KOLPAZA-733527 format. One record per atom (N, C-alpha, C): residue number from 1; chain; atom name; x, y negated, z negated. Coordinates in Angstrom, 3 decimals, padded with zeros to 6 digits. Example, Ala and Ser with C-alpha at 12.3 -4.5 7.8 and 13.67 -1.06 7.14 Angstrom:
! KOLPAZA-733527
   num   cadena   atomo       east      north         up
     1        A       N    013.190    005.690   -007.800
     1        A      CA    012.300    004.500   -007.800
     1        A       C    013.200    003.300   -007.800
     2        A       N    012.850    002.250   -007.080
     2        A      CA    013.670    001.060   -007.140
     2        A       C    012.900   -000.030   -007.870
//
This chain:
! KOLPAZA-733527
   num   cadena   atomo       east      north         up
     1        A       N    000.821    001.163    000.018
     1        A      CA   -000.015    000.001   -000.015
     1        A       C    000.885   -001.223   -000.019
     2        A       N    001.915   -001.249   -000.817
     2        A      CA    002.784   -002.375   -000.817
     2        A       C    003.375   -002.762    000.513
     3        A       N    003.818   -001.757    001.249
     3        A      CA    004.437   -002.058    002.560
     3        A       C    003.346   -002.577    003.517
     4        A       N    002.119   -001.974    003.510
     4        A      CA    001.045   -002.503    004.401
     4        A       C    000.669   -003.876    004.078
     5        A       N    000.556   -004.191    002.832
     5        A      CA    000.125   -005.532    002.412
     5        A       C    001.150   -006.575    002.762
     6        A       N    002.375   -006.285    002.415
     6        A      CA    003.440   -007.302    002.675
     6        A       C    003.558   -007.511    004.178
     7        A       N    003.413   -006.461    004.978
     7        A      CA    003.537   -006.571    006.481
     7        A       C    002.406   -007.484    006.967
     8        A       N    001.220   -007.320    006.423
     8        A      CA    000.008   -008.056    006.907
     8        A       C    000.256   -009.576    006.539
     9        A       N    000.664   -009.810    005.315
     9        A      CA    000.834   -011.223    004.920
     9        A       C    002.023   -011.911    005.778
    10        A       N    003.114   -011.218    005.871
    10        A      CA    004.216   -011.752    006.646
    10        A       C    003.881   -011.963    008.161
    11        A       N    003.106   -011.013    008.698
    11        A      CA    002.628   -011.230    010.102
    11        A       C    001.827   -012.446    010.232
    12        A       N    000.842   -012.637    009.297
    12        A      CA   -000.021   -013.784    009.349
    12        A       C    000.728   -015.078    009.215
    13        A       N    001.612   -015.137    008.329
    13        A      CA    002.384   -016.384    008.073
    13        A       C    003.355   -016.666    009.195
    14        A       N    003.932   -015.654    009.780
    14        A      CA    004.855   -015.747    010.934
    14        A       C    004.031   -016.349    012.121
    15        A       N    002.848   -015.811    012.373
    15        A      CA    002.026   -016.377    013.463
    15        A       C    001.663   -017.794    013.249
    16        A       N    001.375   -018.172    011.947
    16        A      CA    001.111   -019.591    011.680
    16        A       C    002.305   -020.474    012.013
    17        A       N    003.476   -019.996    011.624
    17        A      CA    004.709   -020.819    011.826
    17        A       C    004.877   -020.977    013.390
    18        A       N    004.871   -019.896    014.131
    18        A      CA    005.169   -019.955    015.524
    18        A       C    004.093   -020.696    016.306
    19        A       N    002.907   -020.764    015.891
    19        A      CA    001.814   -021.546    016.513
    19        A       C    002.128   -023.013    016.310
    20        A       N    002.602   -023.363    015.135
    20        A      CA    002.856   -024.736    014.750
    20        A       C    004.183   -025.255    015.362
    21        A       N    005.153   -024.364    015.490
    21        A      CA    006.483   -024.767    015.925
    21        A       C    006.876   -023.883    017.141
    22        A       N    006.374   -024.350    018.314
    22        A      CA    006.565   -023.508    019.517
    22        A       C    008.026   -023.538    020.025
    23        A       N    008.807   -024.543    019.475
    23        A      CA    010.203   -024.618    019.826
    23        A       C    011.111   -024.137    018.707
    24        A       N    010.550   -023.471    017.733
    24        A      CA    011.281   -022.920    016.555
    24        A       C    011.914   -021.687    016.872
    25        A       N    012.576   -021.114    015.899
    25        A      CA    013.299   -019.796    015.947
    25        A       C    012.986   -019.036    014.681
    26        A       N    013.146   -017.724    014.833
    26        A      CA    012.905   -016.785    013.722
    26        A       C    014.075   -015.940    013.502
    27        A       N    014.476   -015.654    012.219
    27        A      CA    015.584   -014.868    011.875
    27        A       C    015.097   -013.784    010.910
    28        A       N    015.220   -012.576    011.310
    28        A      CA    014.739   -011.381    010.505
    28        A       C    015.943   -010.863    009.763
    29        A       N    015.991   -011.136    008.448
    29        A      CA    017.168   -010.835    007.574
    29        A       C    016.968   -009.325    007.140
    30        A       N    017.980   -008.519    007.390
    30        A      CA    017.891   -007.107    007.067
    30        A       C    016.763   -006.429    007.883
    31        A       N    016.880   -006.550    009.238
    31        A      CA    015.806   -006.207    010.086
    31        A       C    015.453   -004.736    010.118
    32        A       N    016.433   -003.849    009.888
    32        A      CA    016.138   -002.438    010.025
    32        A       C    015.536   -002.002    011.273
    33        A       N    014.372   -001.299    011.244
    33        A      CA    013.610   -001.002    012.377
    33        A       C    012.288   -001.755    012.506
    34        A       N    012.294   -002.929    011.924
    34        A      CA    011.069   -003.782    011.893
    34        A       C    010.594   -004.098    013.325
    35        A       N    009.283   -004.086    013.568
    35        A      CA    008.732   -004.289    014.904
    35        A       C    007.779   -005.476    015.016
    36        A       N    008.069   -006.459    014.083
    36        A      CA    007.195   -007.622    013.964
    36        A       C    006.983   -008.362    015.334
    37        A       N    008.109   -008.527    016.029
    37        A      CA    008.083   -009.207    017.323
    37        A       C    007.073   -008.489    018.287
    38        A       N    007.085   -007.131    018.279
    38        A      CA    006.146   -006.407    019.097
    38        A       C    004.783   -006.555    018.647
    39        A       N    004.581   -006.393    017.325
    39        A      CA    003.191   -006.495    016.768
    39        A       C    002.530   -007.782    017.066
    40        A       N    003.258   -008.868    017.047
    40        A      CA    002.733   -010.196    017.215
    40        A       C    002.719   -010.635    018.703
    41        A       N    003.348   -009.764    019.534
    41        A      CA    003.391   -010.127    020.980
    41        A       C    004.221   -011.364    021.272
    42        A       N    005.233   -011.627    020.482
    42        A      CA    006.116   -012.840    020.653
    42        A       C    006.860   -012.725    021.932
    43        A       N    006.877   -013.786    022.753
    43        A      CA    007.592   -013.702    024.025
    43        A       C    008.523   -014.854    024.265
    44        A       N    008.133   -016.073    024.006
    44        A      CA    008.940   -017.258    024.365
    44        A       C    009.526   -017.940    023.132
    45        A       N    009.911   -017.172    022.202
    45        A      CA    010.483   -017.752    020.931
    45        A       C    011.887   -017.136    020.741
    46        A       N    012.825   -017.937    020.291
    46        A      CA    014.198   -017.344    020.036
    46        A       C    014.121   -016.557    018.743
    47        A       N    014.459   -015.269    018.865
    47        A      CA    014.233   -014.371    017.800
    47        A       C    015.534   -013.579    017.442
    48        A       N    016.009   -013.603    016.218
    48        A      CA    017.211   -012.922    015.769
    48        A       C    016.901   -011.778    014.778
    49        A       N    017.514   -010.653    015.078
    49        A      CA    017.380   -009.529    014.086
    49        A       C    018.801   -009.287    013.516
    50        A       N    018.940   -009.491    012.243
    50        A      CA    020.172   -009.437    011.529
    50        A       C    020.193   -008.183    010.619
    51        A       N    021.282   -007.400    010.775
    51        A      CA    021.491   -006.293    009.838
    51        A       C    022.914   -005.873    009.841
    52        A       N    023.371   -004.944    009.023
    52        A      CA    024.630   -004.455    008.996
    52        A       C    024.934   -003.729    010.316
    53        A       N    026.259   -003.617    010.643
    53        A      CA    026.511   -003.001    011.941
    53        A       C    025.875   -001.666    012.169
    54        A       N    025.949   -000.781    011.161
    54        A      CA    025.251    000.540    011.299
    54        A       C    023.768    000.405    011.553
    55        A       N    023.124   -000.630    010.948
    55        A      CA    021.702   -000.819    011.103
    55        A       C    021.351   -001.299    012.511
    56        A       N    022.234   -002.185    013.007
    56        A      CA    021.963   -002.667    014.337
    56        A       C    022.197   -001.538    015.412
    57        A       N    023.208   -000.659    015.180
    57        A      CA    023.450    000.425    016.121
    57        A       C    022.231    001.382    016.096
    58        A       N    021.623    001.659    014.941
    58        A      CA    020.411    002.429    014.950
    58        A       C    019.267    001.675    015.616
    59        A       N    019.231    000.363    015.408
    59        A      CA    018.093   -000.387    016.013
    59        A       C    018.141   -000.319    017.568
    60        A       N    019.397   -000.278    018.172
    60        A      CA    019.503   -000.352    019.580
    60        A       C    018.942    000.960    020.219
    61        A       N    018.678    001.988    019.391
    61        A      CA    018.050    003.188    019.951
    61        A       C    016.568    002.985    020.267
    62        A       N    016.017    001.917    019.720
    62        A      CA    014.593    001.688    019.854
    62        A       C    014.184    000.321    020.369
    63        A       N    015.105   -000.587    020.281
    63        A      CA    014.815   -002.034    020.768
    63        A       C    015.960   -002.531    021.600
    64        A       N    015.609   -003.373    022.524
    64        A      CA    016.597   -003.958    023.443
    64        A       C    016.794   -005.422    023.174
    65        A       N    018.004   -005.878    023.299
    65        A      CA    018.253   -007.373    023.321
    65        A       C    017.712   -007.934    024.617
    66        A       N    017.209   -009.104    024.519
    66        A      CA    016.763   -009.743    025.720
    66        A       C    017.227   -011.223    025.707
    67        A       N    016.751   -011.999    026.648
    67        A      CA    017.154   -013.433    026.645
    67        A       C    016.642   -014.154    025.429
    68        A       N    015.510   -013.740    024.872
    68        A      CA    014.931   -014.356    023.683
    68        A       C    015.228   -013.631    022.388
    69        A       N    015.717   -012.434    022.503
    69        A      CA    015.973   -011.646    021.280
    69        A       C    017.422   -011.277    021.186
    70        A       N    018.092   -011.623    020.050
    70        A      CA    019.500   -011.287    019.806
    70        A       C    019.648   -010.479    018.532
    71        A       N    020.571   -009.603    018.572
    71        A      CA    020.984   -008.794    017.459
    71        A       C    022.281   -009.384    016.852
    72        A       N    022.247   -009.471    015.540
    72        A      CA    023.488   -009.993    014.773
    72        A       C    023.913   -008.844    013.840
    73        A       N    025.079   -008.258    014.060
    73        A      CA    025.526   -007.155    013.290
    73        A       C    026.457   -007.615    012.202
    74        A       N    025.888   -008.264    011.050
    74        A      CA    026.698   -008.705    009.988
    74        A       C    025.832   -008.579    008.709
    75        A       N    026.529   -008.658    007.584
    75        A      CA    025.836   -008.712    006.280
    75        A       C    025.143   -010.037    006.087
    76        A       N    024.020   -010.020    005.510
    76        A      CA    023.361   -011.271    005.220
    76        A       C    024.118   -012.224    004.343
    77        A       N    025.089   -011.577    003.598
    77        A      CA    025.963   -012.395    002.720
    77        A       C    027.329   -012.843    003.355
    78        A       N    027.456   -012.416    004.543
    78        A      CA    028.623   -012.996    005.306
    78        A       C    028.054   -014.176    006.051
    79        A       N    028.170   -015.331    005.520
    79        A      CA    027.448   -016.525    005.953
    79        A       C    027.921   -016.972    007.389
    80        A       N    028.873   -016.266    007.955
    80        A      CA    029.319   -016.681    009.387
    80        A       C    028.222   -016.435    010.326
    81        A       N    027.235   -015.583    010.011
    81        A      CA    026.099   -015.331    010.943
    81        A       C    025.279   -016.542    011.170
    82        A       N    025.321   -017.480    010.241
    82        A      CA    024.553   -018.785    010.368
    82        A       C    025.057   -019.548    011.589
    83        A       N    026.341   -019.345    011.961
    83        A      CA    026.880   -020.083    013.078
    83        A       C    026.270   -019.516    014.382
    84        A       N    025.732   -018.343    014.363
    84        A      CA    025.253   -017.712    015.564
    84        A       C    023.787   -018.100    015.898
    85        A       N    023.204   -018.871    015.018
    85        A      CA    021.773   -019.216    015.201
    85        A       C    021.649   -020.509    016.015
    86        A       N    021.029   -020.352    017.193
    86        A      CA    020.854   -021.503    018.076
    86        A       C    019.383   -021.791    018.284
    87        A       N    019.010   -023.040    018.185
    87        A      CA    017.607   -023.376    018.315
    87        A       C    017.383   -024.335    019.420
    88        A       N    016.134   -024.591    019.760
    88        A      CA    015.763   -025.616    020.742
    88        A       C    015.373   -026.889    020.137
    89        A       N    015.858   -027.155    018.953
    89        A      CA    015.612   -028.335    018.267
    89        A       C    014.512   -028.288    017.223
    90        A       N    013.826   -027.096    017.186
    90        A      CA    012.797   -026.915    016.209
    90        A       C    013.309   -026.218    014.925
    91        A       N    012.429   -025.997    013.938
    91        A      CA    012.891   -025.493    012.668
    91        A       C    013.092   -023.958    012.807
    92        A       N    013.761   -023.368    011.817
    92        A      CA    013.961   -021.960    011.815
    92        A       C    013.193   -021.327    010.672
    93        A       N    012.527   -020.158    010.930
    93        A      CA    011.865   -019.410    009.884
    93        A       C    012.712   -018.178    009.606
    94        A       N    012.993   -017.961    008.356
    94        A      CA    013.778   -016.817    007.892
    94        A       C    012.808   -015.884    007.163
    95        A       N    012.932   -014.584    007.449
    95        A      CA    012.053   -013.591    006.771
    95        A       C    012.934   -012.553    006.077
    96        A       N    012.728   -012.400    004.785
    96        A      CA    013.437   -011.366    003.999
    96        A       C    012.409   -010.424    003.422
    97        A       N    012.239   -009.278    004.061
    97        A      CA    011.228   -008.325    003.724
    97        A       C    012.000   -007.030    003.220
    98        A       N    011.664   -006.590    001.983
    98        A      CA    012.332   -005.385    001.483
    98        A       C    013.786   -005.488    001.425
    99        A       N    014.316   -006.636    001.011
    99        A      CA    015.807   -006.929    001.097
    99        A       C    016.321   -007.487   -000.254
   100        A       N    015.772   -008.588   -000.682
   100        A      CA    016.526   -009.288   -001.748
   100        A       C    016.502   -008.622   -003.154
   101        A       N    015.484   -007.754   -003.374
   101        A      CA    015.366   -007.118   -004.609
   101        A       C    016.594   -006.126   -004.889
   102        A       N    017.319   -005.768   -003.873
   102        A      CA    018.486   -004.814   -004.072
   102        A       C    019.763   -005.593   -004.383
   103        A       N    019.682   -006.870   -004.632
   103        A      CA    020.899   -007.612   -004.892
   103        A       C    020.821   -008.435   -006.238
   104        A       N    021.868   -008.681   -006.958
   104        A      CA    021.808   -009.454   -008.207
   104        A       C    021.415   -010.910   -007.826
   105        A       N    020.824   -011.555   -008.859
   105        A      CA    020.349   -012.930   -008.680
   105        A       C    021.409   -013.857   -008.207
   106        A       N    022.647   -013.639   -008.638
   106        A      CA    023.805   -014.554   -008.302
   106        A       C    024.032   -014.576   -006.787
   107        A       N    023.903   -013.428   -006.167
   107        A      CA    024.048   -013.289   -004.683
   107        A       C    022.888   -013.902   -003.956
   108        A       N    021.694   -013.633   -004.454
   108        A      CA    020.512   -014.220   -003.861
   108        A       C    020.488   -015.737   -003.904
   109        A       N    020.853   -016.241   -005.022
   109        A      CA    020.992   -017.667   -005.222
   109        A       C    021.934   -018.279   -004.201
   110        A       N    023.042   -017.744   -004.036
   110        A      CA    024.066   -018.245   -003.053
   110        A       C    023.475   -018.259   -001.649
   111        A       N    022.742   -017.230   -001.344
   111        A      CA    022.080   -017.225    000.067
   111        A       C    021.082   -018.348    000.160
   112        A       N    020.221   -018.550   -000.767
   112        A      CA    019.212   -019.586   -000.697
   112        A       C    019.880   -020.984   -000.631
   113        A       N    020.876   -021.193   -001.442
   113        A      CA    021.506   -022.485   -001.453
   113        A       C    022.215   -022.801   -000.154
   114        A       N    022.857   -021.819    000.446
   114        A      CA    023.494   -021.938    001.698
   114        A       C    022.473   -022.272    002.868
   115        A       N    021.375   -021.494    002.867
   115        A      CA    020.312   -021.777    003.844
   115        A       C    019.769   -023.135    003.760
   116        A       N    019.544   -023.621    002.538
   116        A      CA    018.997   -024.992    002.366
   116        A       C    020.007   -026.040    002.946
   117        A       N    021.275   -025.786    002.799
   117        A      CA    022.259   -026.655    003.176
   117        A       C    022.404   -026.642    004.698
   118        A       N    022.315   -025.510    005.274
   118        A      CA    022.629   -025.407    006.705
   118        A       C    021.392   -025.562    007.606
   119        A       N    020.225   -025.386    007.048
   119        A      CA    019.055   -025.426    007.933
   119        A       C    017.949   -026.320    007.340
   120        A       N    018.149   -027.595    007.133
   120        A      CA    017.128   -028.474    006.639
   120        A       C    015.953   -028.512    007.615
   121        A       N    014.780   -028.516    007.026
   121        A      CA    013.563   -028.515    007.894
   121        A       C    013.116   -027.040    008.154
   122        A       N    013.999   -026.099    007.761
   122        A      CA    013.513   -024.711    007.981
   122        A       C    012.652   -024.170    006.896
   123        A       N    012.188   -023.004    007.164
   123        A      CA    011.296   -022.304    006.090
   123        A       C    011.693   -020.954    005.857
   124        A       N    011.288   -020.300    004.772
   124        A      CA    011.626   -018.942    004.436
   124        A       C    010.452   -018.262    003.862
   125        A       N    010.226   -017.035    004.284
   125        A      CA    009.280   -016.136    003.677
   125        A       C    010.049   -014.976    003.124
   126        A       N    009.829   -014.720    001.815
   126        A      CA    010.567   -013.549    001.269
   126        A       C    009.743   -012.772    000.304
   127        A       N    010.077   -011.482    000.143
   127        A      CA    009.413   -010.637   -000.761
   127        A       C    010.077   -010.700   -002.091
   128        A       N    009.208   -010.936   -003.160
   128        A      CA    009.734   -010.876   -004.513
   128        A       C    009.064   -009.683   -005.226
   129        A       N    009.910   -008.852   -005.637
   129        A      CA    009.350   -007.624   -006.247
   129        A       C    008.928   -007.825   -007.728
   130        A       N    008.227   -006.939   -008.296
   130        A      CA    007.734   -007.025   -009.674
   130        A       C    008.923   -006.790   -010.593
   131        A       N    008.963   -007.656   -011.691
   131        A      CA    009.985   -007.492   -012.674
   131        A       C    010.001   -006.136   -013.317
   132        A       N    008.768   -005.527   -013.384
   132        A      CA    008.617   -004.199   -013.999
   132        A       C    009.471   -003.068   -013.411
   133        A       N    009.764   -003.244   -012.069
   133        A      CA    010.462   -002.097   -011.417
   133        A       C    011.951   -002.314   -011.394
   134        A       N    012.442   -003.402   -011.872
   134        A      CA    013.910   -003.626   -011.834
   134        A       C    014.590   -002.601   -012.693
   135        A       N    015.559   -001.888   -012.103
   135        A      CA    016.310   -000.822   -012.852
   135        A       C    015.558    000.538   -012.824
   136        A       N    014.421    000.591   -012.064
   136        A      CA    013.624    001.791   -012.144
   136        A       C    013.369    002.414   -010.732
   137        A       N    014.277    002.204   -009.897
   137        A      CA    014.132    002.732   -008.475
   137        A       C    013.958    004.233   -008.477
   138        A       N    014.528    004.948   -009.434
   138        A      CA    014.362    006.358   -009.404
   138        A       C    012.974    006.872   -009.598
   139        A       N    012.056    005.980   -009.957
   139        A      CA    010.619    006.327   -010.149
   139        A       C    009.801    005.935   -008.927
   140        A       N    010.426    005.215   -007.995
   140        A      CA    009.691    004.730   -006.824
   140        A       C    009.179    005.882   -005.919
   141        A       N    008.061    005.791   -005.392
   141        A      CA    007.524    006.960   -004.626
   141        A       C    008.296    007.196   -003.434
   142        A       N    008.947    006.247   -002.774
   142        A      CA    009.731    006.523   -001.570
   142        A       C    011.250    006.645   -001.904
   143        A       N    011.769    005.675   -002.659
   143        A      CA    013.201    005.661   -002.919
   143        A       C    013.678    006.786   -003.671
   144        A       N    012.807    007.386   -004.489
   144        A      CA    013.227    008.551   -005.329
   144        A       C    013.481    009.773   -004.467
   145        A       N    013.102    009.728   -003.171
   145        A      CA    013.304    010.896   -002.282
   145        A       C    014.586    010.816   -001.420
   146        A       N    015.310    009.689   -001.596
   146        A      CA    016.543    009.595   -000.786
   146        A       C    017.814    010.045   -001.620
   147        A       N    018.906    010.378   -000.938
   147        A      CA    020.057    010.942   -001.609
   147        A       C    020.761    009.912   -002.538
   148        A       N    021.007    008.784   -001.975
   148        A      CA    021.650    007.698   -002.748
   148        A       C    020.665    006.607   -002.950
   149        A       N    020.067    006.589   -004.174
   149        A      CA    018.989    005.679   -004.429
   149        A       C    019.469    004.272   -004.655
   150        A       N    019.107    003.327   -003.863
   150        A      CA    019.447    001.914   -004.009
   150        A       C    018.631    001.383   -005.219
   151        A       N    019.208    000.574   -006.088
   151        A      CA    018.571    000.129   -007.318
   151        A       C    017.919   -001.233   -007.103
   152        A       N    016.789   -001.476   -007.687
   152        A      CA    016.174   -002.806   -007.730
   152        A       C    016.921   -003.596   -008.838
   153        A       N    017.515   -004.780   -008.349
   153        A      CA    018.352   -005.613   -009.227
   153        A       C    017.715   -006.986   -009.488
   154        A       N    016.779   -007.440   -008.640
   154        A      CA    016.248   -008.803   -008.796
   154        A       C    014.704   -008.777   -008.674
   155        A       N    014.044   -009.206   -009.682
   155        A      CA    012.528   -009.353   -009.648
   155        A       C    012.066   -010.359   -010.659
   156        A       N    012.146   -011.685   -010.302
   156        A      CA    011.823   -012.756   -011.162
   156        A       C    010.380   -012.716   -011.613
   157        A       N    010.119   -013.124   -012.881
   157        A      CA    008.704   -013.248   -013.289
   157        A       C    007.925   -014.354   -012.574
   158        A       N    008.701   -015.343   -012.273
   158        A      CA    008.178   -016.534   -011.556
   158        A       C    009.019   -016.766   -010.269
   159        A       N    008.632   -016.303   -009.088
   159        A      CA    009.451   -016.455   -007.897
   159        A       C    009.679   -017.904   -007.562
   160        A       N    008.851   -018.774   -008.148
   160        A      CA    009.022   -020.252   -007.887
   160        A       C    010.404   -020.688   -008.349
   161        A       N    011.091   -019.814   -009.186
   161        A      CA    012.393   -020.257   -009.807
   161        A       C    013.377   -020.566   -008.750
   162        A       N    013.203   -020.101   -007.492
   162        A      CA    014.220   -020.331   -006.499
   162        A       C    014.306   -021.854   -006.182
   163        A       N    013.191   -022.617   -006.355
   163        A      CA    013.224   -024.031   -006.099
   163        A       C    014.119   -024.794   -007.134
   164        A       N    014.462   -024.141   -008.221
   164        A      CA    015.336   -024.823   -009.241
   164        A       C    016.779   -024.602   -008.943
   165        A       N    017.099   -023.811   -007.874
   165        A      CA    018.512   -023.552   -007.474
   165        A       C    019.146   -024.683   -006.728
   166        A       N    018.286   -025.488   -006.021
   166        A      CA    018.808   -026.524   -005.271
   166        A       C    017.781   -027.567   -004.978
   167        A       N    018.151   -028.921   -004.935
   167        A      CA    017.168   -029.890   -004.572
   167        A       C    016.618   -029.711   -003.158
   168        A       N    017.347   -028.954   -002.306
   168        A      CA    016.922   -028.695   -000.990
   168        A       C    015.900   -027.650   -000.820
   169        A       N    015.530   -026.922   -001.930
   169        A      CA    014.580   -025.771   -001.813
   169        A       C    013.286   -026.194   -002.437
   170        A       N    012.237   -026.144   -001.664
   170        A      CA    010.953   -026.527   -002.101
   170        A       C    009.977   -025.414   -002.040
   171        A       N    009.372   -025.087   -003.237
   171        A      CA    008.355   -024.010   -003.272
   171        A       C    007.086   -024.504   -002.514
   172        A       N    006.532   -023.603   -001.727
   172        A      CA    005.281   -023.999   -000.999
   172        A       C    004.119   -023.190   -001.479
   173        A       N    004.248   -021.860   -001.521
   173        A      CA    003.084   -021.039   -001.841
   173        A       C    003.586   -019.654   -002.139
   174        A       N    002.747   -018.796   -002.732
   174        A      CA    003.026   -017.365   -002.950
   174        A       C    001.718   -016.603   -002.819
   175        A       N    001.793   -015.358   -002.387
   175        A      CA    000.607   -014.461   -002.297
   175        A       C    000.848   -013.147   -003.034
   176        A       N   -000.019   -012.887   -003.975
   176        A      CA    000.061   -011.634   -004.779
   176        A       C   -000.487   -010.493   -004.074
   177        A       N    000.263   -009.379   -003.985
   177        A      CA   -000.140   -008.178   -003.248
   177        A       C   -001.438   -007.676   -003.791
   178        A       N   -001.801   -007.869   -005.069
   178        A      CA   -002.920   -007.214   -005.665
   178        A       C   -004.228   -008.077   -005.184
   179        A       N   -004.004   -009.157   -004.557
   179        A      CA   -005.230   -009.886   -004.006
   179        A       C   -005.737   -009.321   -002.672
   180        A       N   -005.016   -008.292   -002.117
   180        A      CA   -005.374   -007.761   -000.849
   180        A       C   -005.686   -006.286   -001.015
   181        A       N   -006.713   -005.848   -000.262
   181        A      CA   -007.133   -004.392   -000.303
   181        A       C   -007.291   -003.968   -001.752
   182        A       N   -008.029   -004.758   -002.470
   182        A      CA   -008.150   -004.531   -003.923
   182        A       C   -008.663   -003.148   -004.322
   183        A       N   -009.533   -002.590   -003.530
   183        A      CA   -010.038   -001.236   -003.911
   183        A       C   -009.046   -000.106   -003.728
   184        A       N   -007.949   -000.401   -003.073
   184        A      CA   -007.027    000.662   -002.724
   184        A       C   -005.886    000.791   -003.754
   185        A       N   -005.761   -000.142   -004.772
   185        A      CA   -004.665   -000.079   -005.653
   185        A       C   -004.933    000.790   -006.895
   186        A       N   -006.115    001.426   -006.988
   186        A      CA   -006.380    002.240   -008.163
   186        A       C   -006.334    001.444   -009.471
   187        A       N   -005.800    002.044   -010.554
   187        A      CA   -005.898    001.393   -011.863
   187        A       C   -004.988    000.096   -011.789
   188        A       N   -003.947    000.011   -010.911
   188        A      CA   -003.046   -001.089   -010.973
   188        A       C   -003.770   -002.492   -010.670
   189        A       N   -004.993   -002.355   -009.926
   189        A      CA   -005.577   -003.598   -009.606
   189        A       C   -006.197   -004.294   -010.828
   190        A       N   -006.210   -003.645   -011.968
   190        A      CA   -006.719   -004.272   -013.184
   190        A       C   -005.501   -005.007   -013.878
   191        A       N   -004.293   -004.514   -013.637
   191        A      CA   -003.141   -005.051   -014.415
   191        A       C   -002.966   -006.525   -014.212
   192        A       N   -003.284   -007.039   -013.024
   192        A      CA   -003.030   -008.414   -012.737
   192        A       C   -003.802   -009.374   -013.595
   193        A       N   -004.922   -008.861   -014.151
   193        A      CA   -005.679   -009.725   -015.009
   193        A       C   -005.286   -009.807   -016.424
   194        A       N   -004.296   -008.987   -016.792
   194        A      CA   -003.740   -009.055   -018.137
   194        A       C   -002.502   -009.939   -018.198
   195        A       N   -002.462   -011.024   -018.898
   195        A      CA   -001.436   -012.074   -018.814
   195        A       C    000.012   -011.556   -018.733
   196        A       N    000.405   -010.692   -019.639
   196        A      CA    001.797   -010.203   -019.667
   196        A       C    001.999   -009.163   -018.575
   197        A       N    001.156   -008.208   -018.583
   197        A      CA    001.326   -007.022   -017.626
   197        A       C    001.248   -007.539   -016.207
   198        A       N    000.304   -008.481   -015.975
   198        A      CA    000.075   -009.027   -014.616
   198        A       C    001.268   -009.634   -014.048
   199        A       N    002.039   -010.489   -014.797
   199        A      CA    003.214   -011.063   -014.308
   199        A       C    004.346   -010.059   -014.132
   200        A       N    004.391   -009.008   -014.920
   200        A      CA    005.390   -008.065   -014.881
   200        A       C    005.224   -007.069   -013.672
   201        A       N    004.023   -006.797   -013.278
   201        A      CA    003.771   -005.774   -012.263
   201        A       C    003.440   -006.378   -010.834
   202        A       N    003.311   -007.632   -010.766
   202        A      CA    002.875   -008.216   -009.451
   202        A       C    004.091   -008.542   -008.563
   203        A       N    003.901   -008.119   -007.264
   203        A      CA    004.811   -008.423   -006.205
   203        A       C    004.239   -009.516   -005.371
   204        A       N    005.067   -010.371   -004.778
   204        A      CA    004.590   -011.476   -004.003
   204        A       C    005.327   -011.672   -002.726
   205        A       N    004.645   -012.300   -001.755
   205        A      CA    005.386   -012.896   -000.619
   205        A       C    005.386   -014.395   -000.953
   206        A       N    006.555   -014.976   -000.873
   206        A      CA    006.724   -016.399   -001.290
   206        A       C    007.207   -017.197   -000.099
   207        A       N    006.713   -018.414   -000.019
   207        A      CA    007.080   -019.373    001.052
   207        A       C    007.822   -020.546    000.436
   208        A       N    008.977   -020.887    001.004
   208        A      CA    009.727   -022.117    000.623
   208        A       C    010.068   -022.863    001.865
   209        A       N    010.339   -024.123    001.685
   209        A      CA    010.837   -024.993    002.715
   209        A       C    012.222   -025.532    002.338
   210        A       N    013.039   -025.831    003.307
   210        A      CA    014.307   -026.428    003.020
   210        A       C    014.286   -027.953    003.337
   211        A       N    014.518   -028.723    002.368
   211        A      CA    014.343   -030.128    002.560
   211        A       C    015.557   -030.716    003.289
//
């Protein structure tokens, strides 16, 4: 459910951005095998898929680079990739889906601060995982089945905290996963109504702008 809900929210907000900024660009951080460009039918927008070299090699088995789509084989924390982003004068939308929760806050903070410095006028949509799951990846229904389990390291109680990291980062909005497909969450849908438990168990898609 979490993957389905986050994908729906990110698809919706990406469409809104691209409709408003037809000369903008999109950067998919930690792209993996994401197919958002195909799902949304994006054609005339500059689109970048960024991932580690081995991730990009896997991606090439299923997706092709084109005039408008470029692959960048680098770590998101190797900030030299930012030099590869070319725009037509419009703002850049960065998307971090299923990515930032696997890194310590110090690294995540450095990324946000650098993006704000390098891309004023840009926007970012990112997934903020529930604080409750930090350190508990071994109990996750999917991650528990892989050989080397990546750990959840970052899950802020208030994802708005990122706006305190730099004057150039402005919090815009957030969307709680539990607000969508409510009948499908089982007993967890009641957790969000409990003050302490709700904050601890809620995942969000968060939107910020870079001033």
